[in-house]
C-alpha positions in Angstrom: 0.0 0.0 0.0 1.0 3.6 -0.6 1.7 5.5 2.6 -0.5 8.4 3.5 1.2 10.9 5.8 -1.0 13.8 7.1 0.5 16.0 9.8 -1.6 18.5 11.5 -4.4 20.3 9.7 -8.1 19.8 9.9 -9.0 16.1 10.2 -12.5 16.8 8.8 -11.4 19.3 6.2 -11.2 19.3 2.5 -7.4 19.0 2.4 -7.4 15.7 4.1 -10.3 14.4 2.0 -8.4 15.6 -1.1 -5.3 13.8 -0.1 -7.1 10.5 0.4 -9.0 11.0 -2.8 -5.8 11.5 -4.8 -4.6 8.0 -3.9 -4.9 5.2 -6.4 -8.3 3.6 -6.0 -7.2 0.3 -4.6 -5.1 2.2 -2.0 -8.1 4.2 -1.1 -9.9 1.0 -0.2 -7.3 0.5 2.4 -7.5 4.0 3.9 -11.1 4.9 3.6 -12.6 2.6 6.3 -10.1 3.8 8.9 -10.6 7.4 7.9 -14.3 7.0 8.4 -13.8 5.4 11.8 -11.3 8.0 12.9 -13.5 10.9 11.8 -16.4 9.4 13.7 -14.4 8.9 16.9 -13.0 12.5 16.6 -16.5 13.9 16.1 -17.9 11.9 19.0 -15.2 13.2 21.3 -15.8 16.8 20.3 -19.5 16.3 20.8 -18.9 14.9 24.3 -16.6 17.7 25.4 -18.9 20.3 23.9 -21.6 19.3 26.5 -19.3 20.5 29.2 -18.7 23.9 27.8 -19.8 26.6 30.1 -20.6 29.2 27.4 -23.4 28.6 24.9 -21.3 29.9 22.0 -18.5 27.5 22.6 -20.9 24.6 23.0 -22.7 25.5 19.8 -19.3 25.7 17.9 -18.4 22.3 19.3 -21.7 20.8 18.1 -21.2 22.2 14.6 -17.7 20.8 14.5 -18.9 17.4 15.6 -21.6 17.5 12.9 -18.9 18.2 10.3 -17.0 15.2 11.5 -20.0 12.9 11.4 -20.7 14.1 7.9 -17.1 13.4 6.8 -17.3 9.9 8.3 -20.4 9.2 6.2 -18.7 10.5 3.1 -15.6 8.3 3.7 -17.8 5.2 4.3 -19.9 5.8 1.1 -16.7 6.4 -0.9 -15.4 3.1 0.3 -18.5 1.3 -0.7 -18.4 2.8 -4.2 -14.9 1.6 -4.7 -15.7 -1.8 -3.2 -18.1 -2.5 -6.0 -15.2 -1.9 -8.5 -12.6 -3.9 -6.7 -14.4 -6.8 -4.9 -11.2 -8.8 -4.1 -9.4 -5.8 -2.6 -12.6 -4.9 -0.7 -12.7 -8.4 0.7 -9.1 -8.4 1.8 -9.6 -5.1 3.7 -13.0 -6.0 5.1 -14.2 -2.7 3.4 -17.9 -3.5 3.1 -18.1 -4.8 6.6 -16.4 -1.8 8.2 -18.2 0.8 6.0 -21.6 -0.7 6.6 -21.0 -0.9 10.3 -20.0 2.8 10.2 -23.2 3.7 8.3 -25.2 1.7 10.8 -23.8 3.7 13.7 -24.5 6.9 11.9 -28.1 5.8 11.1 -28.6 5.2 14.8 -27.4 8.8 15.5 -30.1 9.9 13.0 -32.7 8.0 14.9 -33.3 5.5 12.1 -33.3 2.1 13.7 -34.6 0.3 10.6 -31.7 1.7 8.5 -29.2 0.8 11.2 -30.4 -2.8 11.2 -30.2 -3.0 7.4 -26.7 -1.7 7.4 -25.8 -4.2 10.1 -27.3 -7.1 8.1 -25.4 -6.0 5.0 -22.2 -5.9 7.0 -22.9 -9.4 8.3 -23.3 -10.6 4.7 -20.1 -9.1 3.5 -17.5 -11.5 2.2 -14.6 -12.5 4.4 -11.0 -12.7 3.2 -9.3 -16.1 3.5 -6.1 -14.4 4.6 -6.8 -11.1 6.4 -8.2 -11.0 9.9 -8.6 -7.6 11.5 -8.4 -6.4 15.1 -11.3 -4.4 16.5 -11.5 -0.9 14.9 -12.2 1.8 17.4 -15.1 -0.2 19.0 -17.6 0.7 16.3 -18.7 -2.9 16.1 -19.4 -2.8 19.8 -21.2 0.5 19.5 -23.5 -0.8 16.8 -24.4 -4.0 18.6 -24.8 -2.4 22.0 -27.0 0.4 20.8 -29.2 -1.9 18.8 -29.5 -4.3 21.8 -30.6 -1.3 23.8 -33.2 -0.6 21.1 -34.6 -4.1 21.4 -32.9 -5.9 18.5 -31.9 -9.5 19.3 -31.7 -11.9 16.4 -30.1 -9.4 14.0 -27.4 -8.5 16.6 -26.7 -12.1 17.3 -26.2 -12.8 13.6 -23.9 -9.8 13.3 -21.8 -11.0 16.2 -21.5 -14.4 14.7 -20.4 -13.0 11.4 -17.9 -10.8 13.2 -16.4 -13.8 15.0 -14.8 -15.1 11.8 -13.4 -11.7 11.1 -11.8 -11.0 14.5 -10.2 -14.3 15.4 -8.7 -13.2 18.7 -12.2 -12.4 19.9 -14.0 -15.3 18.2 -14.9 -17.3 21.2 -16.3 -14.3 23.2 -18.3 -13.0 20.2 -19.9 -16.4 19.7 -20.7 -16.7 23.4 -22.2 -13.3 23.4 -24.4 -14.3 20.4 -25.5 -17.5 22.1 -26.5 -15.6 25.2 -28.5 -13.1 23.2 -30.3 -16.0 21.5 -31.0 -17.5 24.9 -32.6 -14.3 26.1 -29.7 -13.1 28.2 -27.6 -10.0 27.9 -23.9 -10.7 27.4 -21.4 -9.4 30.0 -20.0 -6.9 27.4 -23.4 -5.3 27.1 -23.9 -5.2 30.9 -20.5 -3.5 31.3 -21.4 -1.0 28.7 -24.7 -0.2 30.4 -22.9 0.1 33.7 -20.5 2.8 32.2 -23.5 4.9 31.0 
């Protein structure tokens, strides 16, 4: 893969987006999912800290900044899916569809659209798995999507998502399968209970 080096600057801005867009298409398939995840996490942090601002103007600016980050995350994810259709093998190797659809599922939940979030999760579950590449967890977005949808009352779809995730994240395989089995049995897995306790 080509190396992309971006030092400083606006992580949600046009310069960063242009730098990634200038890469060869197959290299973009490597960078875009991570760029979407990073933009989302940055925006979420800004949104969280904006709630603690004492002055309304600062809080409003933070919310606007966070909104720009979430919009950029969506753009990166959609760009990734557009390229995945052109390069299915590269997309498979980089788990592009799974990661981009998971990203869009989390964003749909932010928009209050549970139905769309479930559809994105199901599409992620059905994405092909590479025979060689297995990825570590990416910024916890898989956990966010499953936890938030469990909280909204989804069960079967979340269990299926965790089962499909187990074959992608081999170090976590046994735990993910156990979590899915507990959900199917009508119990909340420990990971979900811990997340609820932190709220």
